[in-house]
Every structure is written in structure tokens, then in C-alpha cells.
C-alpha positions as a Markdown table, in Angstrom:
| # | Residue | x | y | z |
|---|---|---|---|---|
| 1 | Met | -3.0 | 18.8 | 7.4 |
| 2 | Ile | -0.4 | 16.2 | 8.2 |
| 3 | Arg | 2.5 | 17.0 | 10.5 |
| 4 | Arg | 5.4 | 15.1 | 11.7 |
| 5 | Arg | 4.7 | 14.4 | 15.5 |
| 6 | Thr | 7.5 | 14.5 | 18.0 |
| 7 | Leu | 8.4 | 11.4 | 20.1 |
| 8 | Leu | 6.1 | 11.2 | 23.1 |
| 9 | Ala | 7.6 | 10.5 | 26.6 |
| 10 | Gly | 7.9 | 6.9 | 27.4 |
| 11 | Leu | 7.8 | 5.7 | 23.7 |
| 12 | Gly | 11.2 | 4.2 | 23.8 |
| 13 | Ala | 10.6 | 2.5 | 27.2 |
| 14 | Gly | 10.9 | -1.3 | 27.5 |
| 15 | Phe | 7.9 | -3.7 | 27.3 |
| 16 | Ala | 7.9 | -4.5 | 30.9 |
| 17 | Leu | 4.9 | -2.2 | 31.9 |
| 18 | Gly | 2.8 | -3.1 | 28.8 |
| 19 | Pro | 0.1 | -5.6 | 28.7 |
| 20 | Leu | 1.7 | -7.5 | 25.8 |
| 21 | Ser | 4.8 | -8.0 | 27.9 |
| 22 | Arg | 2.9 | -9.1 | 31.0 |
| 23 | Ala | 1.0 | -11.7 | 28.9 |
| 24 | Arg | 4.2 | -13.1 | 27.5 |
| 25 | Ala | 5.8 | -13.1 | 30.8 |
| 26 | Ala | 2.8 | -15.1 | 32.1 |
| 27 | Gly | 3.1 | -17.6 | 29.3 |
| 28 | Thr | -0.2 | -16.4 | 27.7 |
| 29 | Pro | 0.0 | -16.6 | 23.9 |
| 30 | Val | -0.5 | -13.4 | 22.1 |
| 31 | Thr | -2.0 | -13.4 | 18.7 |
| 32 | Ile | -1.9 | -10.2 | 16.5 |
| 33 | Arg | -4.2 | -10.1 | 13.5 |
| 34 | Met | -2.6 | -8.4 | 10.5 |
| 35 | Gly | -4.6 | -7.6 | 7.3 |
| 36 | Ser | -2.8 | -7.9 | 4.0 |
| 37 | Leu | -3.6 | -7.6 | 0.4 |
| 38 | Lys | -3.1 | -10.3 | -2.3 |
| 39 | Leu | -0.5 | -8.3 | -4.0 |
| 40 | Ile | 3.2 | -8.5 | -4.4 |
| 41 | His | 3.5 | -5.0 | -2.7 |
| 42 | Ser | 2.0 | -6.5 | 0.4 |
| 43 | Ile | 4.3 | -9.6 | 0.5 |
| 44 | Ala | 6.3 | -8.7 | 3.6 |
| 45 | Pro | 3.6 | -10.0 | 6.0 |
| 46 | Ser | 4.3 | -13.5 | 4.4 |
| 47 | Phe | 7.7 | -13.3 | 6.1 |
| 48 | Tyr | 6.6 | -12.2 | 9.5 |
| 49 | Glu | 6.6 | -15.7 | 11.0 |
| 50 | Arg | 10.4 | -16.0 | 10.9 |
| 51 | Phe | 10.8 | -12.7 | 12.8 |
| 52 | Thr | 8.1 | -13.1 | 15.4 |
| 53 | Pro | 9.2 | -13.3 | 19.0 |
| 54 | Ala | 8.5 | -16.1 | 21.4 |
| 55 | Gly | 5.0 | -16.1 | 22.8 |
| 56 | Val | 3.6 | -14.0 | 19.8 |
| 57 | Thr | 1.7 | -15.3 | 16.8 |
| 58 | Val | 0.9 | -13.0 | 13.7 |
| 59 | Glu | -2.2 | -14.2 | 11.9 |
| 60 | Val | -2.1 | -12.8 | 8.4 |
| 61 | Val | -5.7 | -12.2 | 7.2 |
| 62 | Pro | -6.0 | -11.7 | 3.3 |
| 63 | Phe | -8.1 | -9.1 | 1.6 |
| 64 | Glu | -9.1 | -8.5 | -2.0 |
| 65 | Ser | -9.4 | -4.8 | -1.8 |
| 66 | Pro | -7.6 | -1.9 | 0.0 |
| 67 | Thr | -11.0 | -0.6 | 1.4 |
| 68 | Glu | -11.9 | -4.0 | 2.9 |
| 69 | Cys | -8.6 | -4.0 | 4.7 |
| 70 | Lys | -8.8 | -0.5 | 5.9 |
| 71 | Asn | -12.4 | -1.2 | 7.1 |
| 72 | Ala | -11.1 | -4.2 | 9.0 |
| 73 | Val | -8.7 | -1.9 | 10.8 |
| 74 | Val | -11.4 | 0.6 | 11.6 |
| 75 | Thr | -13.8 | -2.0 | 13.0 |
| 76 | Lys | -11.1 | -3.7 | 14.9 |
| 77 | Ser | -11.6 | -6.9 | 13.0 |
| 78 | Val | -7.8 | -6.9 | 12.7 |
| 79 | Asp | -5.2 | -5.1 | 14.7 |
| 80 | Phe | -3.2 | -3.7 | 11.8 |
| 81 | Gly | -3.4 | -3.5 | 8.1 |
| 82 | Thr | -1.7 | -2.7 | 4.9 |
| 83 | Phe | -3.6 | -0.7 | 2.2 |
| 84 | Gly | -3.1 | 2.1 | -0.4 |
| 85 | Ile | -2.7 | 5.6 | 0.7 |
| 86 | Ala | -6.0 | 6.4 | -1.1 |
| 87 | Ala | -8.1 | 4.1 | 1.0 |
| 88 | Ala | -6.3 | 5.5 | 4.2 |
| 89 | Thr | -6.9 | 9.1 | 3.0 |
| 90 | Leu | -10.6 | 8.4 | 2.2 |
| 91 | Gly | -11.2 | 6.8 | 5.6 |
| 92 | Ala | -9.4 | 9.6 | 7.6 |
| 93 | Ala | -11.1 | 12.4 | 5.6 |
| 94 | Ala | -14.4 | 10.8 | 6.6 |
| 95 | Gly | -13.5 | 11.0 | 10.2 |
| 96 | Glu | -12.6 | 7.3 | 10.8 |
| 97 | Pro | -10.3 | 6.7 | 13.7 |
| 98 | Leu | -7.5 | 5.5 | 11.4 |
| 99 | Val | -3.7 | 6.3 | 11.7 |
| 100 | Val | -0.9 | 5.6 | 9.3 |
| 101 | Ile | 2.1 | 4.6 | 11.3 |
| 102 | Ala | 4.6 | 3.2 | 8.7 |
| 103 | Ser | 5.1 | 2.5 | 5.1 |
| 104 | Thr | 4.6 | -0.9 | 3.3 |
| 105 | Cys | 5.6 | -0.3 | -0.4 |
| 106 | Asn | 6.3 | 2.4 | -2.9 |
| 107 | Arg | 6.0 | 2.1 | -6.7 |
| 108 | Gly | 4.1 | -1.0 | -7.8 |
| 109 | Met | 2.0 | 0.8 | -10.3 |
| 110 | Ala | 2.0 | 0.8 | -14.1 |
| 111 | Val | 0.0 | 2.0 | -17.2 |
| 112 | Ile | -0.2 | -0.8 | -19.5 |
| 113 | Ala | -1.7 | -0.8 | -23.1 |
| 114 | Lys | -2.5 | -3.7 | -25.4 |
| 115 | Lys | 0.6 | -4.9 | -27.2 |
| 116 | Gly | 0.9 | -3.5 | -30.7 |
| 117 | Ser | -1.4 | -0.7 | -30.0 |
| 118 | Asp | -0.8 | 3.1 | -30.8 |
| 119 | Ile | -0.7 | 3.9 | -27.1 |
| 120 | His | 2.9 | 4.8 | -26.2 |
| 121 | Ala | 2.5 | 7.7 | -23.9 |
| 122 | Ile | -0.1 | 9.1 | -21.5 |
| 123 | Lys | -1.3 | 11.6 | -24.1 |
| 124 | Asp | -2.2 | 8.6 | -26.3 |
| 125 | Leu | -5.0 | 7.6 | -24.0 |
| 126 | Arg | -7.3 | 10.3 | -25.5 |
| 127 | Gly | -10.5 | 8.6 | -26.7 |
| 128 | Lys | -9.4 | 5.2 | -25.3 |
| 129 | Arg | -11.2 | 2.7 | -22.9 |
| 130 | Val | -9.0 | 2.7 | -19.8 |
| 131 | Ala | -9.6 | 0.3 | -16.9 |
| 132 | Ile | -9.3 | 2.2 | -13.5 |
| 133 | Trp | -10.3 | 1.1 | -10.2 |
| 134 | Pro | -12.3 | 4.1 | -8.6 |
| 135 | Gly | -10.9 | 5.4 | -5.3 |
| 136 | Ser | -7.6 | 3.8 | -5.8 |
| 137 | Thr | -4.2 | 5.2 | -5.3 |
| 138 | Gln | -3.6 | 4.5 | -9.1 |
| 139 | Glu | -6.7 | 6.5 | -10.0 |
| 140 | Val | -5.2 | 9.8 | -8.4 |
| 141 | Phe | -1.8 | 9.2 | -9.9 |
| 142 | Val | -3.0 | 8.7 | -13.4 |
| 143 | Leu | -5.5 | 11.7 | -13.3 |
| 144 | Glu | -2.7 | 13.9 | -12.2 |
| 145 | Arg | -0.4 | 12.5 | -15.1 |
| 146 | Met | -3.2 | 13.1 | -17.5 |
| 147 | Arg | -3.6 | 16.6 | -16.3 |
| 148 | Met | 0.1 | 17.2 | -16.9 |
| 149 | Glu | -0.4 | 16.1 | -20.4 |
| 150 | Gly | -3.3 | 18.3 | -21.0 |
| 151 | Leu | -5.9 | 15.6 | -20.5 |
| 152 | Ser | -8.8 | 15.1 | -18.2 |
| 153 | Val | -11.1 | 12.0 | -17.3 |
| 154 | Lys | -13.5 | 13.3 | -19.9 |
| 155 | Asp | -11.0 | 12.7 | -22.6 |
| 156 | Ile | -11.0 | 8.9 | -22.0 |
| 157 | Thr | -13.6 | 6.2 | -21.3 |
| 158 | Pro | -13.0 | 5.1 | -17.8 |
| 159 | Val | -13.9 | 1.4 | -17.1 |
| 160 | Arg | -14.5 | 0.1 | -13.6 |
| 161 | Val | -12.2 | -3.0 | -13.3 |
| 162 | Ser | -10.6 | -4.7 | -10.3 |
| 163 | Phe | -6.9 | -5.0 | -10.3 |
| 164 | Ser | -7.1 | -8.8 | -10.5 |
| 165 | Glu | -9.3 | -8.6 | -13.6 |
| 166 | Met | -7.4 | -5.8 | -15.5 |
| 167 | His | -5.0 | -8.2 | -17.4 |
| 168 | Ile | -7.9 | -10.4 | -18.4 |
| 169 | Ala | -10.0 | -7.5 | -19.6 |
| 170 | Leu | -7.0 | -6.2 | -21.6 |
| 171 | Ala | -6.4 | -9.7 | -23.2 |
| 172 | Arg | -10.0 | -9.9 | -24.2 |
| 173 | Gly | -10.1 | -6.5 | -25.7 |
| 174 | Asp | -12.6 | -5.1 | -23.2 |
| 175 | Val | -10.3 | -2.1 | -22.6 |
| 176 | Asp | -7.4 | -0.4 | -24.5 |
| 177 | Ala | -5.3 | 0.1 | -21.5 |
| 178 | Tyr | -5.3 | -0.1 | -17.8 |
| 179 | Val | -3.8 | 1.6 | -14.7 |
| 180 | Gly | -2.8 | -1.4 | -12.6 |
| 181 | Ala | -1.1 | -2.7 | -9.6 |
| 182 | Glu | 1.7 | -5.4 | -9.7 |
| 183 | Pro | 1.7 | -8.3 | -10.4 |
| 184 | Gly | -0.9 | -7.5 | -13.0 |
| 185 | Pro | 1.5 | -5.4 | -15.2 |
| 186 | Gly | 4.2 | -8.0 | -14.9 |
| 187 | Val | 1.7 | -10.7 | -16.1 |
| 188 | Ser | 0.7 | -8.6 | -19.1 |
| 189 | Leu | 4.2 | -7.9 | -20.0 |
| 190 | Ala | 5.6 | -11.5 | -19.6 |
| 191 | Ser | 2.6 | -12.9 | -21.5 |
| 192 | Asp | 3.2 | -10.4 | -24.5 |
| 193 | Val | -0.4 | -9.2 | -24.1 |
| 194 | Gly | 0.6 | -5.7 | -23.0 |
| 195 | Gln | 3.2 | -3.0 | -23.6 |
| 196 | Leu | 4.4 | -0.5 | -20.9 |
| 197 | Val | 3.1 | 3.0 | -21.3 |
| 198 | Glu | 4.7 | 4.3 | -18.2 |
| 199 | Tyr | 5.4 | 4.1 | -14.4 |
| 200 | Pro | 3.4 | 7.1 | -13.3 |
| 201 | Tyr | 5.9 | 8.3 | -10.6 |
| 202 | Gly | 6.6 | 11.8 | -12.3 |
| 203 | Thr | 4.3 | 13.8 | -10.0 |
| 204 | Glu | 4.9 | 15.6 | -6.6 |
| 205 | Met | 3.4 | 12.5 | -5.0 |
| 206 | Gly | 6.4 | 10.5 | -6.0 |
| 207 | Ala | 6.0 | 6.7 | -5.8 |
| 208 | Leu | 4.0 | 6.7 | -2.5 |
| 209 | Asn | 1.7 | 3.7 | -2.5 |
| 210 | Met | 1.0 | 1.4 | 0.2 |
| 211 | Val | 0.9 | 2.2 | 3.9 |
| 212 | Phe | 0.6 | 0.4 | 7.3 |
| 213 | Gly | -2.2 | 1.5 | 9.5 |
| 214 | Ala | -3.8 | 1.0 | 12.9 |
| 215 | His | -6.9 | 2.1 | 14.9 |
| 216 | Arg | -6.4 | 5.2 | 16.9 |
| 217 | Asp | -7.3 | 3.2 | 20.1 |
| 218 | Thr | -4.5 | 0.8 | 19.4 |
| 219 | Leu | -1.9 | 3.4 | 19.6 |
| 220 | Ala | -3.3 | 4.9 | 22.7 |
| 221 | Glu | -4.0 | 1.7 | 24.6 |
| 222 | Arg | -1.5 | -0.8 | 23.3 |
| 223 | Pro | 1.6 | 1.0 | 22.3 |
| 224 | Asp | 3.8 | -2.0 | 23.3 |
| 225 | Leu | 1.8 | -4.1 | 20.7 |
| 226 | Val | 2.4 | -1.5 | 18.1 |
| 227 | Arg | 6.3 | -1.5 | 18.9 |
| 228 | Thr | 6.4 | -5.3 | 18.7 |
| 229 | Met | 4.4 | -5.3 | 15.3 |
| 230 | Leu | 6.4 | -2.7 | 13.7 |
| 231 | Glu | 9.7 | -4.4 | 14.8 |
| 232 | Ile | 8.6 | -7.5 | 13.0 |
| 233 | His | 7.4 | -5.5 | 10.0 |
| 234 | Arg | 10.8 | -3.8 | 9.8 |
| 235 | Lys | 12.8 | -7.0 | 9.9 |
| 236 | Ala | 10.5 | -8.8 | 7.4 |
| 237 | Thr | 10.4 | -5.9 | 5.0 |
| 238 | Asp | 14.3 | -5.5 | 5.1 |
| 239 | Phe | 14.7 | -9.1 | 4.6 |
| 240 | Ala | 12.3 | -9.3 | 1.6 |
| 241 | Ala | 13.7 | -6.2 | 0.1 |
| 242 | Gly | 17.2 | -7.4 | 0.4 |
| 243 | Asp | 16.5 | -10.8 | -1.1 |
| 244 | Arg | 14.6 | -10.7 | -4.3 |
| 245 | Asp | 14.7 | -14.3 | -5.1 |
| 246 | Ala | 13.0 | -15.0 | -1.8 |
| 247 | Met | 10.4 | -12.3 | -2.3 |
| 248 | Ile | 9.7 | -13.7 | -5.8 |
| 249 | Ala | 9.5 | -17.3 | -4.5 |
| 250 | Met | 7.1 | -16.3 | -1.8 |
| 251 | Ala | 4.9 | -14.3 | -4.2 |
| 252 | Val | 4.8 | -17.3 | -6.4 |
| 253 | Ala | 3.5 | -19.4 | -3.5 |
| 254 | Lys | 1.1 | -16.9 | -2.2 |
| 255 | Leu | -0.2 | -15.4 | -5.4 |
| 256 | Gly | -0.2 | -18.2 | -7.6 |
| 257 | Gln | 1.5 | -16.3 | -10.4 |
| 258 | Lys | 4.2 | -17.5 | -12.8 |
| 259 | Arg | 7.8 | -16.7 | -11.8 |
| 260 | Glu | 8.5 | -15.0 | -15.1 |
| 261 | Ala | 5.8 | -12.5 | -14.6 |
| 262 | Leu | 6.9 | -11.8 | -11.0 |
| 263 | Glu | 10.4 | -11.3 | -12.2 |
| 264 | Leu | 9.1 | -8.4 | -14.2 |
| 265 | Ser | 7.0 | -7.1 | -11.4 |
| 266 | Ala | 9.6 | -7.2 | -8.7 |
| 267 | Pro | 11.9 | -4.3 | -10.0 |
| 268 | Asn | 8.8 | -2.1 | -9.8 |
| 269 | Val | 8.1 | -2.9 | -6.2 |
| 270 | Glu | 10.0 | -1.0 | -3.5 |
| 271 | Leu | 9.3 | -2.7 | 0.0 |
| 272 | Thr | 9.8 | -0.2 | 2.8 |
| 273 | Trp | 8.7 | 0.5 | 6.3 |
| 274 | Arg | 10.2 | 4.0 | 6.7 |
| 275 | Leu | 7.9 | 6.9 | 7.0 |
| 276 | Gly | 9.9 | 10.1 | 7.0 |
| 277 | Pro | 9.5 | 13.8 | 6.1 |
| 278 | Asn | 9.5 | 13.0 | 2.2 |
| 279 | Glu | 6.6 | 10.4 | 2.7 |
| 280 | Val | 4.7 | 12.9 | 4.8 |
| 281 | Arg | 5.0 | 15.5 | 2.2 |
| 282 | Gln | 4.0 | 13.3 | -0.5 |
| 283 | Ala | 1.0 | 12.1 | 1.5 |
| 284 | Asp | 0.0 | 15.7 | 2.0 |
| 285 | Ala | 0.2 | 16.4 | -1.8 |
| 286 | Tyr | -1.8 | 13.3 | -2.4 |
| 287 | Ala | -4.5 | 14.4 | -0.1 |
| 288 | Gln | -4.6 | 17.8 | -1.7 |
| 289 | His | -5.0 | 16.1 | -5.1 |
| 290 | Met | -7.9 | 14.0 | -3.7 |
| 291 | Leu | -9.6 | 17.1 | -2.5 |
| 292 | Ala | -9.2 | 18.9 | -5.8 |
| 293 | Leu | -10.7 | 15.9 | -7.5 |
| 294 | Lys | -13.6 | 16.0 | -4.9 |
| 295 | Gln | -12.9 | 12.4 | -4.0 |
| 296 | Ile | -12.8 | 13.8 | -0.4 |
| 297 | Lys | -14.8 | 16.7 | 1.1 |
| 298 | Arg | -12.1 | 17.7 | 3.6 |
| 299 | Leu | -8.5 | 17.0 | 4.5 |
| 300 | Pro | -7.6 | 14.6 | 7.2 |
| 301 | Glu | -7.2 | 15.9 | 10.7 |
| 302 | Pro | -3.6 | 16.5 | 12.1 |
| 303 | Gly | -2.3 | 13.3 | 13.5 |
| 304 | Phe | -3.6 | 11.1 | 10.5 |
| 305 | Ile | 0.1 | 10.3 | 9.9 |
| 306 | Asp | 2.1 | 9.5 | 13.2 |
| 307 | Thr | 5.7 | 8.9 | 12.7 |
| 308 | Arg | 6.5 | 8.4 | 16.4 |
| 309 | Phe | 7.1 | 4.6 | 16.2 |
| 310 | Val | 9.1 | 4.4 | 13.0 |
| 311 | Asp | 11.2 | 7.5 | 14.3 |
| 312 | Ala | 12.1 | 5.2 | 17.3 |
| 313 | Leu | 12.8 | 2.2 | 15.1 |
| 314 | Gly | 15.1 | 4.3 | 13.0 |
| 315 | Arg | 17.1 | 5.4 | 16.1 |
| 316 | Ala | 17.2 | 1.8 | 17.5 |
């Protein structure tokens, strides 16, 4: 279903023949529109400005949900976007011209229960009200962890709650637990509202979470733009991953969360741009799980994940 594509001829060539380089050489400003989620997993784009070459501007466009960001890429409202592997797989399986070309973040998920409750493990979710965002990466992970513990979705009462509202729903008592995305879990732990049940990474899907996508036309028609954008993404990601204080400070400024909450979230966030054989295998396993859960009717076509550009970055 997903295969590791070989480097095409000319990928490593310079920018001289590309339209992006011609525009820059002519002194014409180039603006790249980058879709990004309001989550700490997607904080790398907030550092793009310091790594953007002369003549290029990256306009970061915020989105509330992975599906919204993915749809913006598909409709070419933005040139690139970061979103969960779930949204990407759903779109590709439906035949949308979407290609995953890099990673954004691994980990960043957690199962959180009300502080003082009797929920200490996945098996304890039986009979409980659990907030889950339908169609999310987190949904597939927790359903697989439940299956491994002998549970199914019929053993819980799933409650549709957005990631940004999960902490509030738990604090109000609307749900007994939630399957959330950082910084929500960090907020619940720092405020003593919640207790950690588990980080659900013990499946064949590993800790795969957020990916970096583009429209198929962009790869074919503007490869120099893709190379430039991924070089910016690589530098910004490596910087933020290597300086946790800077990452937390940026998240405080951009997300409006308290520092003590983000300090708990940060260790559960692995910023990365790499997209290698291990990630491809995990994405394949993820798609297979989505198919088994009937969240998709068919697997994405070959080429849904294209590692050519990150392969070239890794050799640079």
C-alpha cells in the first residue's frame, strides 16, 4: 500500500532552473502558505521565520482541526500543511490528491482520567464515559490498545469532544476520561484535574502522529518550492527539538497555556522531520487498522507517502 520511492533524477539539482529561484533572482517576493494546528506538536512552523532564506516569506495559517488543515492542502488554499496521520490517510483513501512528504511530530498523545478515579489502566475504561475525537489519530491508537486489553468501543461510552475542550469536559465531570492531544493532557496534570492512564504507544503503530503534507500537483510542478520548504522545516524542527526552553516559550506565546502545563507536555512531544522506513511501516500498519475499523473503505494508493525529498535532505 505504501512504498518507499526511489530518488528521481534531478531531485538533488540546484534551484537555478526552478520557478522559485527565478522569482527570487528577479527580486520578486515569494510567499509560501503553511497550514499549522494550534497544538504544541505543530510548534515548529512558529520558528520558520528565523530559517527562511532571503526573498521568501512563510505565512503560517492556523487551523483548529487536522481535517480543516488537510482540506486546505487538498484545495490548494495553503501550499503545505501539518496534520495527523489519520486525516492524511482518510483523505488519501478517499482519492484526494494528497501526499505525505515528511514528519512533524511523534508522540503527543495521552489517555487521561479524572484525578482520584479508579481508572489506572486501559482495562479500567470499561463502562466509562470516554472523550474521543472521531476520525483522529488518537481514536485509532486507543481502540487498538483497548483491543489488546480485551475491550472494544462497545465496552465504553464514547463522547465526541474536541481536543481543546477535553480538559474542560473532564474538569466539569462530563466525562470520566479522555484520549487527548498535548497540551491538553499537560494542562490536566498540572492543574491536578487529571491523572495519567497511559501514553498509548505500545502498538505496532509506535508513536506515529503528525505528518507534513502537500498537494500532488505541488510535488510535480514546484519541486524547488518543496525542497526550500522542507529545508526550512528541517532547520526549524531541529532547533525546536534541541532547545526545549525555546519550544516551551514559543508554545506559551502561541497557545496561551501556562508554562507549568507545557513543561509537562513537552517531554511527550517528539518533534521530527524524518520520514524513514520505520515511519512508513507504522503508517502502513495505521492504515490497515483504519481499514479493519471500517474508517476507510480502501487503502491509499501507492505513492501516498513519498520519501524522496527527506531522503535528499538526509544526505545533504
